[in-house]
N, C-alpha and C positions, 0 to 999 in steps of 0.2 A: 910395692905391694898394692893389690887392688883396693883394699879398704882405705889405705892412705890417700890414694887418688880420689876416692869419693869424698873424703873429708876436705881435700884441697879444693875440689869443685864447689862444695857447699860454701866454703869461705869466700870463694870468688863470686858466687852468686849474690851473697849478701852485700859484698862490697860494690857490686856493679849496679845495684838497684837505682833507678832514676825514672823521671816522668816519661811516660810513653808519648810518642808523637802520633798525630792523626794519620790513619792509613791513607795511602795514595794509590793511584793506579799504576805508578811506575814501579817495576819490579826488576831487581838485578837478577838476571837469569843466565846461567852458564851451564854447559854440559861437559861432564868429564866421564871418562871411561874408568870404571872400577875394576880391580883385579878379579880374575876368575875365582870362584869360591874354592877354598882349599880345605883339606882335612883339618878339623878343629884340633888345636893343641891339647885340649882336654880330653880327647877321645881315648878310650882304652879298649882293649880287645873285647868284643861281645862274648857273653857267656850264657850258657843255657842252665847253669846251676847257680843257686843263691850263694853269694860270698859271705862266709861267716864274719862277724865283727872281729876286728883286730884284738889280740890279747892285751889286756891292760895290766900294767905293772902296779905294784903297791904304791909307787910314787906318783902314778898318774891314773888314779881310779876313775872309772866312768861314772859321772854323777848324773848325767841327763842325756837322753836322746830325743830330739824333736823330730817328729815325722809328719810330713804334710803330703796328702795324696791328691791326685788330679785324675779322675776317671774320664775316659773318652766318652763322647756322646752316644756311641753305639754299645757301650758297656763291655766291649771285648778287650780293652786295654786299660791299664792303670799306670800312671807315672807316680813315683814316690821320691820325695826329697828327704834324705836322712842326714840329720845334723847331730853328730856325736860330740859331746863336750866332756872334758876331764876337769879334775880339781887342781891341776898343775898349770904351769905356764906354757905347756906344750900347745901347739896349734890344734884347733878343732878338726875333726874328720868329717868331710862333706861328700856325700854320694848322691847321684841322681840316677835312679833305676826305672826302666820301663819294662813292664811284663804283661803278657796275656793273662787275663783273669782265670783261664782254665789251667794255668801253670805250665803250658807247653813251651813257652819261649820267654827269654829275658834278655834285655840289653842294658849294659852299664854305660850310660852316656857321659857321666862325669864322676871322677873319683880324685879328690884333691885334699890338701890341707889348707886351712884358712886361719890367719891370725885372729886371736880373740879380740873382743871389743865391739862397740857400736860401729855401725857402718859396714858390717860384714855383708858380703854378696852371696845370696843363696839361690840355687837353681829354682826356676819357676816356669810353668807352662804358659806360653803366649797364645798358642792356637793349635788345635788338632786340624789337620787338613780336611777339606771337604770330601776327598776321596778316601780318607783314612789310610793313606800310604805314608804320610809324614807326620811328625810332631815337631812343631816349632817351639823352642824354649830358649831361655837366656838366664841371666843373673839379675836379681833385683836387690837393691840396697837402700836403706834409709840412713841418711847422715846423722851424726850426733845431734841430739836435741829434736826440736819439732821441724816438720817439713810438710809442705802442701801435698807432696806426692812422692812415690817411690821412684828412685832412679832405675832405669832399665837401659844399660849402656851397650848391650850386645845382643846378638841373635844367632842361634844355631838351628840346624834342621837335622832331625834324626829320621832315617829311612827305616820304617817299621818292618820292611821285608828282609833287610840284610844287616841292620844295625849300624850302617855307615852314617857318620856324623860329618857335616860340613859347616864351616863358619860362614854365615851370610853377612854378618856385620861385626867387625872387630869392636872392642869396647871403646867407641868414640862418641857415643850418643848420650844425651841427657835424658831423653824420653823417646819412645818409638812406638810405631803401630803398623801392622801388616794389613793390607787391604783384604777384604773378604774373599776375593778371587785369587789371592796369593800371588799377584803379579807385580804389585807395587809395595814399596816400603817407605814410610814417611818417618823422619826422625829430626830432632833438634840437635844441632851440632854444638860443641863447646863454644864456638865463635858466635853463636846466636842466630845462625841461619836455619831455616826450615829446608830440609833436603828431601827430595823425592827420588827414589832409586827404582829403575826398571830392573826387575830381577832376571829378565830374559836377556836383554841387550846389555846390561850392566852400565847403562847410562844414568847420570844423575842430573837433576835440575835443582839448582841452589837458589832459594828465594830469600832475599834480604828483607827481614822483617822490619816493619815501620816503627820500631821502638828499640830502645837500647837495653831494656830490662830483660834478662834471660829467663825469668821465671815463667816459662810457658810449658804447658803439659796437656794431658787428656786429649790426644789426637783421636778423633772419631770419624770413621769413613761412612759415607752414605751407602745405602744398600746397592746402588748401581755403580759405586766406586768412582763417580764423576766429580765428587767434591769431598772435602773433609773440613772438619771444624776443630778448633782447639781453644783452650783457655789461657789467659795471661793475667798475672797478678799486677795490679797497679800500685805504685808507690809503696812497695813492700818494705817495711822496716826490718823484717826478718823473714825467715822461710815460713813462718806460721802466722804472721800478722799483716796480711795485705789490706790496704785501704779499701780496695775494691777489686773485683774480678771482671774482666771483659772477655767476650767471645768473638772469635774471628772465623771467617769462612774463606776457603781457597778453592777456586775452580781449577781442577786438575788439568784440563785441556788448555786453558788460556793462562794459567798461573796468576790470575787476578785475585787480589786479596781484598776483602771487605769486612768491615766491622758488622757484627750482628747486634741490632738494637734490642735491648732488654725490654 
C-alpha cells in the first residue's frame, strides 16, 4: 500500500540522519536511459459528465468530503481533488477531476480507494504548462507526526486536449521539481542521490550528494533553468527538529555542487 511505503521511508529518514560532509567539486555522474512514458495506471476513461458520488450504505455513511481546488493561471480550467471519507473501516474514495470553468469538458485523471490513516497520498497540482496544453500533477503525502516537507514521490501529465494521462515519474522520489521550461525534472531518490532527468531524451544524471543525511527538499529552479538550489537539514534528531538548515546550488551544465553561504 502506498501509505505504508511513505511511513517506511519516514522511518528510514530518521534512522539515517548523520553529520553532513563538506561539499566538494567531485561529483559521481552517470547517465541512464529511462523507460518511455506509459499510460498511467491510475488513468480512467475521460468523461464529459460529472460522476455522481457513490451510494453510501448505512454501515458506511459519508461523514466528510474534503475538496481542494487548483485554478489554472488563465482561469479557463480548474483541477479538483475530492477526498470522501466514511465512518467505517472501508477505504476512502479519492478522485482528481479537471474541468473547463465553462462546464464544456471534464477529465477524470484519478479515481481510486486509499486506506485510512496519516500518510495518505492525495493528488495535487505540480504545474500548469506554459502553453496550457498540459497539467502536471502527482500525489503528496505527509508521514505520521511532524515533517519538514511533504513527500512528492511521483509525477503525471494530463493532456488537456484529449484527457490522456502519462506517467512521467513512478513513485520513486522523495521530493521533486519540474523546470519552468518543462524540459528537466529534478528529484531526490530514496538512495540519497539528486537526479536530473531530461524529459525529451529520457537520459538521467545522478549526482552523489556530499552528505549522508537524506533530509533534502525544496528544489527551486532559476528563471533560466541553468541552476537549481535546495535545502538540507543538518543533524536532524527527527523530521521536525533540525539543528540547522543549509542551502546548496547545482550548476545544471557542469553538475558542480556548491554550498550557499548564509
